[in-house]
Each structure stands twice: as C-alpha cells, then as structure tokens.
N, C-alpha and C positions, 0 to 999 in steps of 0.2 A: 872150662875154667882154667885148665892147664896151659892154654895158649895165651892167656891174658898178659903175662909178662912179655911174651914175644911181640904181641900186638902193640903193647905200650912202648917197647923199645923201638920198634919200627916207626911208630908214630912220631917219636921224639928224636928221630935220627938227625934232623936239622931243627935244633931248638928255636932259633930265631924265627925261621919261616913258620913253624907250627904255632908259635906264640902269636905272631901277627895275624895268621889266619884265624886262630881262636878268638883273638880280640875283635876282628871284623864280624865274626858270627855272633859274638856276645852283644855287640852294639846293635846289630840288626834285630836280634830277638828282644833286646831291651826296648827298641822302638816298636816292635810288633806288640809286645806286652802292654805298653802304655797306650798306644793308639787303639788297638783292638779291645783293650780293657775298657776304655772310655766308651767306645762304640757299643760294646755289649751291655755296659751299665745303662746307657741310654735306652737300649732296646728293652731291658728288664723293667725299667721305670715305666715304659709304655705298656708292656704286657701286664704289669700289676695294677693298671688303671681299674677303677671300680666300674663294674658292669651295669650298675643301677643308677649311674649319674650321667646326666647330659650337661653340656656346656653350651650356653646361648651367647653368641657374640654378634657384633654388628656385621651385616652382610658385606660391607665394603672392606673392612679390615679389623683386626683385633685391636688396633690402636685407636679406633673410633669408639666413643662411649655409647651407652644406651641409657634411656631415661629411667629414673628410679620408679616412675609411675608404672612401668611394665610389671612390677612385682605382684600387684594384686591380680592382674590379668593372668599371669602365669599360674598363680595358686588356684585359680578357678578351672583350669584345664583338667578334664577327667584323667585319672591315672597318676597325677602328680601328688607326691607325698609331702614334700617340703621344698622351699626355694631359698637359696642364699645368693650372695653376690660378693665379688671381689673386684679390686682395682689395682693396677700396677703403680706402686709408689716410687720404686727405683732409687732407693737411698744408698749412701755409703757411710761408714763410721770412720771419722778422722782422716782417712786417706782413700782416694778413689779406688785403690786396689781392694779395700775392705768392703766389697759389695755385699748387700744384705737383701734377701728376698722378703720384702715387707708388703702387707696387704691391709687396707682398711676394710673392716667387716662389721657386721652386726653379730655380736657374740651369741645371742640367743638363737640365731639362724645358722651361723657358720659351723659351730662345733657339733650340733646334732646331725648336720648334713655330712660330716666327716667323722664318723664314730671311731675310726682307726687312731685318731689323735686323742690321747688320754690326758684329761685335765681335771685336777681335783675340783670339786664343786665350789669350795670356798674361793679358790683362785678365779674361777669363771665368774662367780658373783662379784668379785673385786673388780674384774675387768668391766663388767656391766655398769658398775657404780663409780668408776674412776674415769673422768673425762679424757685424760691423756694417758690412760693405762695401756699396757701392752703385755701380751703373752708371747714368750719366745720358746723355740725348740731347745731341747736338752743339749743338742750338739752346738748350737749357737752360744748357749750359756757357758759351756765348757771351753769353747774356743777363745772367748774374750774374758772369761772369768766373771761374767755377770751373775748377779743373784737377785732375788726378790727384794724390792725396795730401792734398787739402784736407779739413778736418773741418767739416762743416756741421750746424748745429742746426735742426731742424724741429719745429713745434708741430702736433700732430694734433688735429683737431676732433672726433675720434671715440674714439681709443684712448688708454687710460691705462695706465701701467706699474705692474705689481704691486708692484715693489720700493719705490717711494716715492709712488705715487698721482699722479705727475706726467705731464703730456701732452707733455713736451719729450723729443724723441728725437735722438740724435746719430748721424751716419753719416760714414764715411770713403769718399771717392770713389776707386774703384779702376779705373774704366774709363769710356770714352765710346763710345757706339754711334752709328751713322749709318744713315739710310734714304735711299739715293741717289735713289730714285724719288719720294719725297714728304717735303719738308722739314718739313711741319707735324707729322709724327709724331716729330720729334726733340726734343720738349719733355716727355718723360716720364722717370721714374726707377724703377729696379727694385732691390730689396734682398732680403736673405735671409729667407725665410719662417720658418726655424727660429729665428732671432734674434727675429723678431716674435712668433712663437707662444709662445716661452718667456717673453718679457718682458711680454706684455699681461696685463691683470688679469681679463679675461672672454673667453668664446667660444673657449677653447683647443680645439685639435683641429678647428677649422672653417675653411672657405675661402669666399671670396665667390662664385666661379663657376669652372667647369672649361672649358678649351679643348680640344676633341677634334679632332685632325687625322685625316682619313679617307684611306684609300688611293685610293679611287675616288670623285670628286665626284658621279658619277651615282647613287651609292648613299646619298647624304647623307640623303634623306628616310626611307629604310628604317632606317638606323642611328639617326636621331633618334627614330623610333617605338620602336625596340627599347630605347633608353636609358630613355625615359619609362615603357615597359611594365615594365622590370626594377625600377624604384623605385616603381611604383604601390602604393598602400596602405601605404607606409612612413611613418614619422614625418616624413620630409623628402622629399616628392615633387618631381619635377623637371619643368622645362620646357626642352626642347631646341630651339634655333633655329639657323639658319645665321648666320654672322657679320654678314651684311647685315641680317637681320631683327632681330638683337640691337642693332645700331647704331641702327636706326630706332626701336625701342622705348626705347632709352636717350635719344635726342633728344626723344622725346615726354614723358619725365620733366620736361624743361625746359618744354615746351609745343609746340604745333603751329606751328613757326617759319614754315612756308610760308603758313599761314592768316593769322598775325599780320602778316607782311610784306605780303601781298596786300591786307588791309584798310587798312593804313596808306597804302600807295601809291595805292590807289583813292581814298581821301579826299583825298590831296594833289593828284592829277592832276585830280580832279573840280573842286576849287577853282581849280586853275591854268587849266583850260579856260575858265572864265568870265572870269578876270582877263586872260589873254592875248587871248581873243576880243573883249572889250570894247575893249582897247587897239588892236587891229588895226582894228576897225571905226571907232573914232574917228579913227585916223590916216588911213584912206582917205577919210573924210568931209572932213577938212581938206585932202586932196590933190585934191579934185574939180576945182578950176580947173586945176591942173597936168596932171591926167589928160585933161581936155578939150582942152588945148593939144596934148598928145601925139597925141590922136586927130585933131586938125586937121592935124597934120604928117604923117599917114598911118599911124599905128599901127592895126593891125587889132584887132577885138574879141578875138580869141584871144590876141594879143600882150599886150593890156591885162590879160586874165585871168591869164596866166602871170606878168606883171610883179608883180602884187599877191601872187600865191601865192609867188613866189620871195622877196619881202620877208619873208613869214611864215616860210618855210623857212630863210632865212639867219639870222634872229633865233633861232629855236628850236634849230636844229642847232648853231649857234655856241655858244649858251649851254649846251646839253646837253653838248657836248664839253668845255667849260670845267669844268662841274660834275663830270663823270666823271673828268677829269684830276686835279682836287683830291681826289676820292674815292680814286683810284688811289695818290696820294701818301700819303694818310692811312691806307690799308688795312693796311700793315705794322704799324701801332700795335696792331692787334687780335691780333697774334701771342701776346702775353703772356697774354691772357685766353681766347682761343678756339682758339689754335693755328693761326690762319689766316695765311698768308704773302702770297700774291699774289691780286689780283683776277682772277677768270676772264675770259678774253677774250669769252666769250659774253655776259657782263653788259654790256660796252661795246657790243657789236652790238645787244643788246636795247634799250639806252638810245638809240642813234641811231635805231632803228626807231620807238621811242616818240616821239621828238622829231619825226620826220617825220609821224607820224600826228597828233600834236598840232598841227603847223603846218597840215596840210591841214584838220583839223577847225575850226580857228580862222580860217583864211584863205579857205575856199571861199565863204562868203557875201559878204564884202567883194569878193572877186575877181569873183564873178558880177555884183555891182552895178556894178563898174568895166567889165565887159564890155558891159553893157546901157546904159552911160552915153550920154545924148543930148547932143551937143555944145552946141547952142543953149541948152538948159535949164541945163546945167552952167555955162556962161559967164555966163548971166543971174544965177544964184544967187551 
C-alpha cells in the first residue's frame, strides 16, 4: 500500500499521454461490455429454454406455415400433454423502430403451455371473450405507458386485412402478464388467433409453428421423431426440435452472433495491444533515471519488475472497470430492441480478466527491462 502514491505519480508522469491511453482502453472495454453482454444474454435465453417443450416447424423453413389441422393429430401422439401454436405477426407501433414481438394464439392453449407467464384468471377470461383483445407483457406496458382498456393501433409488416387491404390492426388491451424469473420475456404481446385468421387476406387455416408440451422430458427425442414420421411425405413436412434448438436456429436467422462478436473483439484488442504496449514501453524508457535512483536506494530487481507491472495493471484494470461501468449503465437501453435488461455478471468478470491479461502482455517486456537495469549505465544515459 505504501507504494501506491509512487505508482500513481509514475503513471501520470505524462498526463496527456496517460489520459489518451486511458480513453482508448475505456472505449475498447465499453465495446467489449456491450457486445459480449448481448452475446451472453442471447446464450442465457437459450439455456433457460424449457426442457419439456418441443417446437414443430415446417421442414422447409420457419417462414413456411403449417396447417391448423395438424393440431388434432399432434394431440393424439403418446406422451404429448398439450399442444399450442404461434405465428409471427411482425408489427410496429407508430414508428418502424418501435418493433413489437406479437403472436396470434389460442389463449386456452397458449398460457397453460407456458406456465412461467403469470396472468390473472379474469384477464385470461377477458382475452378469450374479446375478439380483438390482447395481453401484453409488463415490460411492454411500462415502456409505452399502456394499461388495461387502452386501444392500440399496430401496423403489420406481413399481414394485410381482407376487408380493406390495410395492414393496420387495432387491439384492446385486456390483460398484462409477468414472468417473475426473467424480465426480458415481458416484452411480448398475445392476441386471439380466431380474430387474426378471420381478418387476414391470405394463408387462412395456417399457423406459424406448434409448441408441444411433453409429459416426460426424457422422451422428447422419441416424440420428436414420431411427430416428423407422422407427417413425412405430406405436403407440409415437419421439423421438430427442442425449444433450446429452436431458439438457437432462430438466432442464426439473424447471424452467428458469437462469431461476429469474437471477430470484432479480436480486432479491437489486437490493435489495443500495440497501442498500450508502445505507450508502456515509452513510459518506462522515460523513467529510466528514476528507476536507477530507486535501485540505488535499495529496490531489488524483483521489486522493480513488480513496480512496472503494477503500473500497467493499474492503468488497464482501472480503465476496463470504467468502460464496463459505462456499458452497464447503457445496457438497459437495449431492452426495447433485443429484450435485454441487465448485463450478465460473467461479462464483467471476463472483462477484468481480459484487462489483466492485456496488462501483463503489454507490461512484461518493459518490466523485464527495468529488472535488468544497470544503475551506472542508466544514470549515465
């Protein structure tokens, strides 16, 4: 602890250079926190997928629909507890940037198949008896200030109404659901499939995909094979996956997030390695007379090595924590677009570890030079 003032003074010997280096590291770890945070949040969403639910999609693509008539056949398969279905509605509210994850469903099927979504019974009943009713997540209600009884207009980017050829749909909010274990899933909207199917101009009698809840998760693989076998050689063949596999394939529709993030961060830290390394080496070269005096006063070779390394560690870790703190403050802004709420703690831990590795990589050569410093030659120079 007694060497902290000395280290701090040596670090800020050139204030402008240290400030610019600090800023570059802060920006790098701000980028690391945001990108890796989103990546980790996606991974956590996949890992939290329910183990006793299967998702049945069209074998060709998730964008291809399946007949509603498959419902009865799915329910007769041994081991199936209940069946629900969803379709991609793709709407936005007032502005295309205000995208909303909305799904037409049958309430009496959808919510029992997703027990993690808590909906009061009277609100669920209201949805079943209100043709244009909708239940929204608590996060969505908070974001737009919506409440039960509000009438909201949404513009679908896919579905057109048969009555007037318009893509504008109106809904009445009749309920608000919550997911206590995961706030990021409170940003969706569910409305009546019957209203949707009657009003749309094409693909009537079709659904996007089925959610099959199984009685015994250990039989998921066998049930998935049976489902696909039953609809083999039909006009609409199926592809059945666990909910986790479905989430992974859905994320890949956007792109391989993990690979993209890895490449970006590798490029950033590769450049940062040279920038910080050259700065630390230059700083040590300028400190040669001071280091020589310290060795004259009795500082050992090992202590000199540690002194220079601690300078590098202090700079990198302080800047990394500052960058990660800013990322943590900005992270909730992604809720509206990605459904992400909080930065995972693992990302902060990874960031600190990366900062420590960066400090060692950039500081080990200057520290070794300081360790091997010859007092006479250093004072002469």
